[in-house]
N, C-alpha and C positions, 0 to 999 in steps of 0.2 A: 504494500500500500504506500502510495506517495503522499507525503504531507507537505503542504506549502506554508510558508511563514511570511508574515508581513512585517516590515521594519519601519519604525517611526523614529524620527530624530527631531528633538526640540532644541533649538539653539538660543541661548540667552547669555550675555556676558556675565550677568550677576550670578547665574547658576554655576558658571565655571569657577568663579572665585569662592563662592559659598554654596556648595551643593545642598540639595534638600536632605534632611535627615531621612534615614531609610524607611521609617514608619510612614512618613509623608509621601515617599515614592510609591509605597504599596497603595496608599489611599488614592493617590492620583491615578494609578493604573486602573483601579476599580472604577473610579469616577469616569475615566476616559472610555472604557470598554462597555460599561453598563448602560449607556444612553447617549443621546445626542450631545456632542461636546465640541463646540466651535472653539477655536483658539481664543477668541475674545471672551468667551465664557470662562475658559480655563484661567486666564490672567486676571479677569475681574474677581473671580472667587479666590484663587490661590495666591494671587499677588499680595492681597491683604494679609492672608495667613502667613505667607512667607516672610513678609517684612516683620511681622510680630514675633515669629518663632526664631528668626535668624537675624535679630536686630544688630548684633555685633559679631563681626567675623572672628572666628577662633584664631586667625592669624594676628589679630591685634592684642591677644591676651597671652599671658604666661601663667600656666597653672601652678599652684603651690601644692606641694606634697610633703609628706614626712621626710622624704629623701632630700629635698632641696631647701627645706625650711631654715635650717641653721645658716646656710650660705646666704639665703635671701635676707634674713634679719641683719647679718653682718654687713652685707653690701648696702642695704638700705640706709644704715646709720653711718657707714664710713664714707659713702659717696654722696649721700643726700643729707647733709648735716641738718639736724633740727634747728629751727629758729630759736634765738635767745628769748624773744618775747613770747608771752602766753598765747597771743592770737586775737586779742581784742581789736575790733575796728577802732573804737575810741572809748576809753573808760573814764573820761573826764567830763563828758557832756551828756545831758539827757536827750537833746535834740541833735541828731547827726545827719549829715548829707553823705551818702555813699554813692560813688560812681563806679560802674563796671567798666574798666578801662578799654577793653576790646570791643564790646558791644555798645558802648556809649549810652548807657542807661543810668539815669540819676534816680535815687530813692531817698526819700526824706522820712526819717524814722525816729520815733519816740522810744527811748530806752528808759530804764529806771536804775540809775546808779545806786540810789539808796537801798533798793531791794537787793541788788547784787551784793551789797555789804551786810545784808541782814544776817542776824545770828540765829534765826529760827532753824531748828534741827529737823523739822517735820517735812520740809520741802527743799528741792534743789533750787538754787538761785541763779545758776549760770545762764538760764534762758532769758534773763532780763536785759542782756546786752547782746550786741551783734558780734559775730565771730568771722574772721577772715576766710575760713574754709568755705563758707556759703557763698561769699563773693567770688572766690577763685573758681569754685565748681560751676556755678551758674554762668559765669562769664565764659568759661571753657565750652560749655554746651552751646551757648548762644553766639559765639564769635563767628561761626560760619566758616572757620578755617578748615581746609581739607584734612588737617591732622586730627580733628575731633571725630572720633569713631562712633559717636552716639547721635542718632537722629530721632527726634520726637515727631509724633503725628497726632492729628485730631482724633484718631481712634484709640489713643492711649488714656488709661486711667492711672494717675500717679499718686502714690501715698508717701508723704514725708514723715519721718519720725524725728521728733525733737526740732520743730520748726523755729522755736524761740519767738520772742516778741517782734523781731524785725520782719519775719516772713520773707526773707530775701529771695529764696528759691521760689516760693509761691508767687511772689509779685512779678518775678521775671520769667519764669518757665510756664506759668499757668496758661498763657495765651497760645502756647504751642501744642497744648494737649486738650483732650475733650473734657476731662474732669480732674481737678487737682484737689487732693484732700490733705490739709495741713493738720498735724496732730502735735500735741504736747500736753503737759500737765495743766490742771485747771487754772492755777494761779497766773499763768502767762497768757491765757487766751484772750482776755479783754484787750490788752495792748496789741496783741497780734491782730485781732479783728479791726481795731482802729487804724493800725498802720496799713493794712491791706486796703481799707476803704480810702485812705489818703493817697495811695499810690496806684490804684486801679480805678477804672471808670466803667460803671455799668456791668456788673457781673451777677450771675444767678447763684443762689445759695439756698439750701434747705436748712442751714444751721446758723446763719448769721444775717444781720440786717444790712443789706447792701446800700441802704439810704443814709448811712452814717455820714457826718459832715466831711467834705473833701478839702477843708482848709486845715492847715497844720495847727495843732494845739500850741498855745502860747507857753513859752518856757523861759525860765531865767537862765538856763544853761544852753548855749548854742555854740557851735564850733566856729573856727576862725573864718570859714568861708561864708558865714551867714550872720555877721555881726553889724550890719548896717541896714537901714530901712530899704535901701535899693536892693540889697541882696535878698532880703525877706520877700520883696516883691518878685524878684527873679525866681526864687525857689517856688513860689506858688504857681508861676507861669510854667516852670519846668515840669512841675507835677502834672499839670494838665497835658503838656505836650508829650509826656512819657506814657500816657495812657493809650498805648498802641493796641492793647488787647481788649477788645470789647466783647460783650456777650460771653464771657468766661463762665464756667461753672466751677465754683470754688466752695469747699466746705471746710469748716474748722471743727475738729473733734477732740474731746478730751481722751487721751490714750496714755495710760500709765503702764509701762512695761512690766511692772510688778503685779498688775491686776489685768491679765490678758482677757479673761472671760468678760469682764465688764467693758473693757475697751472694744472688743470685737462686737459686743452688743450695740454699743454706740455707733460703731462704723456701719452696722447694718441699717441704721436709720437714715443713712445718706442715699440709699437706693443706688449704690454704685455698681457699675459693671465690674467684671473681673479685673483685678489689679494687675497691670502689666509691669510697672516699674515701682520699686521701693527706693526712696532716697533718704540718706541720713548724712549730715555734715557735722563733724566734730562732736559726736555723741559718746566717744570713748575717751575719757580722761582720768578714770580711776578704775581699779580692778573690781570694785563692788558692782559696777554697772554691767560688766561683761556678760555674765550669765543671763540676767533678765533681757538684755538687749538681743543676744543670740536667740533666745527662746521666742522673742517677738518676731524676729526675722523668719524663723522657721515656720511659725504659725501663719505668717502673711504670704509666704511663698506657696501659694495654693495651686498654681499651674506649672507645668513643666517649662513653659516659656517665660514665666515671670522672672525678672532679674532684680537684684538688689545692688545699688551703687552706693558704696559707703566711702565717704571722704574723711580722712583722718589727718590731723596735724601731728607731725612727729615731735613728741615731747619725751616722756619717760620711756626708755627702751624696754624696761621690764613689763610695763603695762601693755605696750604694743606686742611684745613677744607672747605674753599670756593670751591676748585677744586673738592673734593670728593662729597660735598653736591650737587653741580650742576650736577654732573654725576648721582647721585642717584635720583635726582628729575626729570631727563629727562626720560619721559615715553617711549621713543623709544629705550632706552639702558638698558642692564643688566650689572652691574658692580660687580666683585668679586675680592678677593685677594687670593693668594696662601697661603695655610696653612704654618705657620712659619717653621715647621720642614722640609719642602721641600726646603726652601731657603738655599743657601750656607752660610757658616759662615760669609763671608764678607758682603753678602746682609742683613743678620740678623742685622748687626751692622750699623743701621742708614739709611736703604733703605726700600722701599716697591715696590712690583711688582703688578700692576693691570691688570686684565683680563676683556676685554670689548667686548661685542657682541651686535648685534641687538636683540631687543625683538621680539620673535615670538609669534604672536597672536594665 
């Protein structure tokens, strides 16, 4: 008996550099042979799936394992010396103007220096000021440079852990995605909400009032770039001009890593689609936080193609080594770092960006 075979070839430059995972190749073949399948239908359906599932090329990442962990930590601290400063954007003023240098976005943010210095032991106070890691990370994503390996789309739902009062990532990245969920502990949410209202124009939200006043609150503490009446006027105008991202969907949710069940319940009230990207900037600064933070990441990595992007400022080597070691030793996770040449100049100087996914068996 003679059997005949038909050969089909699909050519696409993106598929050559980043081929489909094998399980999606099987699904495609089933889709192709089980019914009418025009190429336009294929790319309309699978193009979206492909972009979500293969957002970052494996060629841009270096996987961390137990075998290369010691060498990685040594190289990280010997070649990328940690900065001498703690990482505050400005710890001397309640009202600060922050500029993303590459993407040329100005943000006008109310901090609380007095709360940062609070001696209360029941809550963390670090979220009351802005940190450099959020500025460097969001600027890297938005700069549009070919070196940035991360592309956001309107089909994305992004959840940020530890947004802080400034909401820097939320204010700058939310316009690039379909739904942005900023989370933190309860005591920072009021200022976070106010700052987002000041820096964004016309957004949808199920958890906050988007009609908050869009003029900056008066403060007796202002930075050097805003100490005249003329500069105050310019700041208000800049705020309006920087509202590029209209009709955003932004939610603010109380989410304490040490009470995941309650946090997940609150997240459910936002009626969000599946989370594609988890973001966290400078959330690891002492060993006590490591275990609850990793547990939160694991709970939120609900899909095989969900990724977590964690930006860390290099400070104490012991804390960093503990954090990375626990991630590498967790058999349910895959941890990688972006190749150094892909990071921005500012991120190369004392920061690291981790890429975390669920391990697929």
